N, C-alpha and C positions, 0 to 999 in steps of 0.2 A: 364512704363507706355508699354499698351498696343496696339499693331497696329491696324490702323481701322480695321473694321470687312468686309472683302468678301463680295458682295452681292450675297443675291440666296443660304447664306450656313445654316444652319440645323449643331447643336448639339446634341448628346446623349449620354448617356448608355449605351452601346453594350449589346446585347442578345446572348443567348446559341443558337439564327438562323445565327448571326454571323461569329461566329468561320472560319467557310470551307472558308468565303468571306473572312476576313484575314490575311490567311492560305494562301488563292491565291494573295489578296494584297501584303505580306507579297517573296511572291514567284519571283514577279514579279517590286519588291520595290531590290531587291538587292540581292545576293551572297548569303549569310551564316541563309535561313532564318524562319523564329520556324515553326514548324508544327501544321497543327488543332488541337492538344491534348494539348498544352497551349495557345493556346486560350478559351478554355474549361471553365477552371478555372473562366479568369478572365469577359466573358462574362457572366456568372449567376451572378456575383457580389454578392456574396456569404461568399469568401474570402474575408482577408485585402485587394485582387488583384481586381483591376476592372480594367473594358476598357472603352475608351471613342472616337466615333466614329465625323467626320465629314462629312455628306454628301454638293452637290450642285445643288440645283433646276438644275431637267434633265438631271443629270448623275441617272445610275443602282443602284450602289454598294458606298459604303464607300469609303471615296479617302484619307481618312488621318484618323490611329488612334493608340492613344498611351495608351499604359498597365502601368496601376503606381498604388503601394500602400500608405497606413502608415502606419503605425507603433507606439502609441505612437507621440512623437511628431518630429517625422523621416518619408519624404514623400522619396520616390523612386519614378525614373523614368523607369520603366524596358524596353522598345520597346517604337520607335518614325517609323511608317512606312507612307510612301507616297505613292501617286499613281506617277510612273514618268512621265505619260505625265498631269498630273498638278504641275509638284512644280517650284519653285518660285518664288508664285503667293500667299506665305506669308499663304497658307494652316493649312501647319504644325507647325507654328510660332501661328499663333493662338487656334488652337485646344494647344497648352501646353500651353500656356498665361493661358487659362480656367481651361483647369489640376494645373497649379500652385495656379490660386483664389481659386480652390475650397480646395487645399490642407492647403490653410492659415485660411479657413472656419473652416474645420472640424483638426484645433490649430495642426500644422504643423509647425514646428520652424526650418529647415531644409530639403533641400530637395538634393538626393543624386544621382548618378547616377555613370557610365561605357561607353565608346563607345570610339570602334577599332581608333586607335593613326592614321593613315592612312584613318579614312573614315574624310573629311575634311567637305562635306558640314553640318554632322552635329555637327559638333564642332562650327563649325560657329554661325549655329544657338542657339545653349547652347549658346554660349559668346553673340550671339545680348538678349536671357533673362535674362543674368547675372549669367547665370554661370562660374566658376573659378576653372582651374586645381589646383589640393589636391597632386595627384599622382601619378603616376603611376605602373599595374601591367605587370609583366614580363612574356611574354610566357601566355598568358593570353589565349587569343581567338587563335582557329585554323584557317591555311588556308589548300590554296590546300597541299602547300609540307611547313613544319615548323610552324612555331604563329609569334603573333603578340604580340606588349602588347594593355592595354588599361591605357585606361587619368582616371581616377578617377574625377568626375567634383562634386562641390556643390554651391549651391542658399540660401542662410539665406530667411526664409523667411519676 
């Protein structure tokens, strides 16, 4: 079941003009951001990778974004970012739910993602959306010193 839509929300596909803004949002959102170059392809929308953004009425730019792709029957969530000052309002969950619905419409039968094992808030978000842990990739993500595991999660669509 989708959460109720927060008021004043607008969802749209990311555009090339959003790449730098999303990289800035990602820098504010966490310690391991993607550079602007990583957002350029999904913001063009010509690759299997797509970007969707969430804006709130009165905000100056996107407050949440999801980068995802679909190849044949598999969807993949590549990145979810949320503005630190607007967390716990259901914005990322709303946007992720819309992306999952879009993947279903496009014919995806299953959606996959990887998440840092230490990222409790993201894991909780994915679980609320129905994802389950399928496995673990040991020492997958870099840390300041050392590495940490990735949890592999999936959701039948």
